[in-house]
C-alpha positions in Angstrom: -8.2 -10.9 -22.4 -6.2 -11.1 -19.5 -3.9 -8.5 -17.9 -1.8 -8.4 -14.9 0.2 -5.7 -12.8 2.6 -6.2 -10.3 3.6 -4.1 -7.3 6.9 -4.1 -5.7 6.5 -2.3 -2.6 8.6 -2.1 0.5 6.9 -4.7 3.2 5.4 -6.8 0.1 5.2 -8.0 -3.2 1.3 -7.8 -4.9 0.1 -9.4 -8.4 -3.2 -8.9 -9.4 -4.5 -10.7 -12.4 -7.8 -9.5 -14.2 -9.7 -10.0 -17.3 -10.1 -6.8 -19.4 -13.0 -6.1 -21.9 -13.3 -2.3 -21.6 -13.5 -2.8 -18.0 -11.8 -5.0 -15.3 -13.3 -8.0 -13.9 -12.3 -11.3 -12.6 -9.6 -9.9 -10.4 -7.3 -12.1 -8.4 -4.6 -10.8 -6.1 -1.6 -12.7 -4.6 0.5 -11.1 -1.8 4.2 -12.3 -0.8 5.8 -10.5 2.1 9.2 -9.8 0.6 10.7 -6.6 2.5 12.9 -5.2 -0.2 13.0 -2.3 2.1 14.4 -4.4 5.2 17.4 -2.2 6.7 17.6 0.4 3.8 17.6 3.2 6.0 21.0 2.2 7.4 23.0 2.4 4.5 20.6 3.2 1.4 21.4 0.0 -0.2 18.6 -3.2 -0.7 20.5 -6.2 0.9 21.7 -9.0 -1.4 19.1 -11.3 0.6 16.1 -8.8 -0.2 17.1 -8.7 -3.6 17.0 -12.7 -3.8 14.0 -13.1 -2.0 12.2 -10.2 -4.4 13.8 -11.6 -7.4 12.6 -15.3 -6.7 8.9 -14.0 -6.0 9.1 -11.6 -9.0 9.9 -14.4 -11.4 7.1 -16.7 -9.6 4.5 -13.8 -10.3 5.6 -13.4 -14.0 5.3 -17.1 -14.3 1.9 -17.1 -12.8 0.9 -14.7 -14.8 2.1 -16.1 -18.2 0.7 -19.4 -17.1 -2.6 -17.7 -16.5 -2.4 -16.7 -20.4 -1.8 -12.8 -19.3 -1.1 -10.7 -22.9 0.2 -7.8 -20.7 2.4 -7.7 -17.9 2.8 -4.5 -16.1 5.4 -3.8 -13.2 6.1 -1.0 -10.5 8.4 -0.5 -7.8 7.7 2.3 -4.9 9.3 3.8 -2.1 12.4 1.2 -1.2 13.3 0.9 -4.7 13.2 4.6 -5.4 14.8 5.6 -2.3 17.8 2.8 -2.9 21.2 3.1 -4.5 21.6 0.0 -5.8 17.8 -0.1 -7.6 19.0 -0.7 -11.0 20.8 -4.0 -10.0 17.5 -5.5 -9.0 15.6 -3.9 -12.3 18.3 -5.4 -14.6 17.8 -9.0 -12.8 14.1 -8.7 -13.1 14.3 -7.9 -16.6 17.2 -10.8 -17.1 15.2 -13.5 -16.2 11.6 -12.6 -17.2 11.8 -10.2 -20.1 9.9 -7.8 -17.8 10.5 -3.8 -17.2 10.4 -2.6 -13.8 9.2 1.0 -13.9 10.1 2.6 -10.7 7.8 5.5 -9.8 7.8 9.0 -8.1 5.6 9.1 -4.7 3.2 11.6 -7.0 2.5 9.0 -9.7 2.0 6.4 -6.8 -0.5 8.4 -5.3 -1.9 8.9 -8.9 -2.6 5.4 -9.7 -4.0 4.8 -6.4 -6.3 7.2 -7.1 -7.3 5.7 -10.8 -8.0 2.5 -8.6 -9.8 3.7 -6.0 -11.8 5.2 -8.4 -12.7 2.2 -10.4 -14.2 0.6 -7.4 -16.5 3.6 -6.1 -19.5 4.7 -7.7 -18.9 8.1 -5.8 -18.7 11.3 -8.2 -18.0 13.9 -4.9 -14.6 14.9 -4.2 -12.8 12.4 -2.2 -9.7 12.3 -0.1 -7.7 8.9 -0.6 -5.1 7.8 2.1 -2.3 5.0 1.0 -0.2 4.0 4.2 2.7 1.6 2.5 5.7 0.5 4.1 8.0 3.3 3.1 5.7 6.1 2.2 2.1 7.4 2.5 0.4 9.3 -0.3 -2.6 11.9 -0.3 -4.8 12.3 -2.9 -7.9 14.7 -3.4 -10.1 13.9 -6.6 -13.2 12.8 -8.2 -14.1 10.8 -11.3 -15.5 14.1 -12.7 -12.5 16.3 -12.1 -9.7 13.5 -11.8 -6.7 14.1 -9.4 -7.2 17.7 -7.7 -4.2 17.6 -5.2 -1.3 14.9 -4.2 1.2 14.1 -2.2 3.6 12.0 -1.0 5.2 11.4 2.3 8.1 9.3 3.6 6.3 7.8 6.7 5.6 3.9 6.3 5.2 0.9 8.2 8.5 -0.6 7.5 10.4 2.6 7.8 9.0 3.8 11.1 9.4 0.6 12.8 12.8 0.4 12.1 13.6 4.0 13.1 11.9 3.8 16.3 12.8 0.4 17.4 13.6 0.8 21.0 16.5 -1.6 21.0 18.3 -3.1 17.9 17.0 -6.6 18.8 13.3 -5.8 20.1 10.2 -5.5 18.6 9.1 -2.6 20.8 8.9 0.6 18.9 8.5 4.2 21.0 5.0 5.5 20.0 5.7 8.7 21.7 8.6 9.5 19.7 7.1 8.1 16.5 3.8 9.7 17.4 5.8 13.2 17.5 7.7 12.7 14.4 4.5 11.3 12.2 2.6 14.8 13.3 5.7 16.9 12.3 5.4 15.5 8.5 2.1 15.9 8.1 0.5 19.3 10.3 0.6 21.1 6.9 -2.2 19.0 5.5 -5.2 20.2 7.6 -5.2 23.6 6.1 -4.8 21.9 2.7 -7.1 19.5 2.7 -10.1 21.6 4.2 -10.2 24.0 1.4 -11.7 20.9 -0.4 -15.5 20.2 0.1 -14.4 16.4 0.7 -17.5 14.1 0.9 -15.5 10.8 1.7 -12.4 9.6 2.9 -10.8 6.3 1.4 -8.1 4.4 2.8 -6.1 1.8 0.8 -2.7 -0.5 1.6 -2.1 -3.3 3.6 -2.7 -1.4 7.1 -5.8 -0.3 6.3 -7.0 -3.6 4.8 -5.6 -5.5 7.7 -7.1 -3.4 10.5 -10.6 -3.7 9.0 -9.6 -7.5 8.9 -8.9 -7.4 12.8 -12.1 -5.0 12.9 -14.2 -7.9 11.7 -12.4 -10.7 13.5 -11.8 -12.2 10.0 -10.5 -15.8 10.3 -10.2 -16.0 6.7 -9.7 -12.9 4.5 -12.7 -11.9 2.5 -12.0 -9.1 0.1 -15.7 -8.6 -0.4 -16.3 -7.8 3.2 -13.1 -5.7 3.3 -14.1 -3.6 0.2 -16.2 -0.7 1.2 -15.9 -1.5 5.2 -16.0 1.0 7.5 -13.2 1.8 10.0 -14.0 4.5 13.0 -11.4 6.3 14.4 -12.1 5.0 18.1 -12.0 1.3 16.7 -8.4 2.0 15.1 -7.1 3.5 18.5 -8.7 0.6 20.5 -6.5 -1.5 18.1 -3.4 0.2 18.1 -3.3 0.4 22.0 -4.3 -3.4 22.3 -1.6 -4.6 20.0 1.1 -2.3 21.2 0.5 -4.0 24.8 1.2 -7.6 23.7 4.5 -9.2 22.6 5.0 -10.1 18.8 4.6 -13.7 19.6 1.1 -12.9 20.8 0.1 -10.2 18.3 1.0 -12.9 15.6 -2.0 -15.0 16.8 -4.6 -12.0 16.8 -7.5 -12.9 14.1 -7.5 -11.1 11.6 -4.1 -10.0 11.2 -1.6 -11.8 9.1 1.4 -13.0 11.0 3.8 -11.7 8.8 2.8 -8.0 9.1 2.4 -8.3 13.1 5.9 -6.8 13.6 5.1 -3.6 11.5 1.2 -3.3 12.1 1.6 -0.7 15.6 3.4 1.6 13.5 1.0 1.4 10.6 -1.9 2.3 13.0 0.0 4.8 14.8 0.1 6.4 11.4 -3.5 6.0 10.7 -4.5 7.4 13.7 -2.1 10.5 13.4 -3.6 11.5 9.8 -7.4 11.0 11.0 -7.0 13.1 14.4 -4.9 16.0 12.0 -7.5 16.1 9.6 -10.5 15.6 12.2 -11.8 12.6 10.2 -13.9 10.2 12.5 -14.5 7.5 9.7 -12.5 6.1 6.9 -13.8 3.8 4.2 -11.8 1.0 3.1 -10.8 0.0 -0.2 -9.7 -3.3 -1.9 -9.2 -1.2 -5.0 -5.7 0.4 -5.1 -3.0 1.3 -7.4 -2.5 -2.3 -9.1 -5.8 -1.5 -10.6 -4.8 1.9 -11.3 -1.7 0.7 -12.8 -3.8 -1.1 -15.4 -6.3 1.7 -15.8 -3.1 4.1 -16.7 -1.5 1.5 -18.8 -4.5 0.7 -21.0 -5.5 4.1 -21.3 -2.3 4.7 -22.6 -2.0 2.0 -25.0 -5.7 2.6 -26.1 -6.1 -1.5 -25.9 -9.7 -2.2 -26.6 -10.1 -5.4 -25.1 -11.6 -8.6 -27.0 
């Protein structure tokens, strides 16, 4: 049977359609940069424009899933929706127009779903650290296939959130990296003592910042999920990317091979978050995963509902 999951993130909305027969196969992902979190830091409200474009995208995604004969459609909202004061308005409109209920999840649940998704795409049975850099928040999970989730934490640092917070001018695309770095480090400095108490064998990264970094690193003219999944990023490569991209104006950044132009304005902040985390944890290499909370949502819902497949 076919199933679908939708993730409404701060920066983008994503759809996964897959076959399910006790395992997930034939995965098809679609992404739309909808920026539901744009400007939300100012007054805590999702703007009318953001509601409308996200509603249009959500309706389109649900219709796509139904056209593809998905029997189950699951939807979650993450950082921007959980932080907004008018989240109910969007959720209600989505339900009226599609019949699908959007579940707004907290940071810890988001972290767990990321772990479930990653676990589906790895053979490792040893302890893993999973880092998920999103538009509004970053999640950290320690766990293994055998033990499940051992430690989880969500911190309100994300590529969209920090880009807006540290813009040098209201009408500028430049951000203050020095101030941003201090801020990020103040938010994550406690992690080293916690994470190093576990015998971590591998660090895995998920989310748009990390997959984009891999795409840039591989000079990828056409995004290839097979080449992204299980690719490696070295800390010096990410640092080189950050410094290079920060030195060029947005119009030129949009032309960089491997970088989606829709992500060009927030990639510097995302990479800065990644660099700060890797340095804080004294990690030299991160493995990139194409399996994330979309697969994790499927796993969780199917396990919960005990659907056996066909």
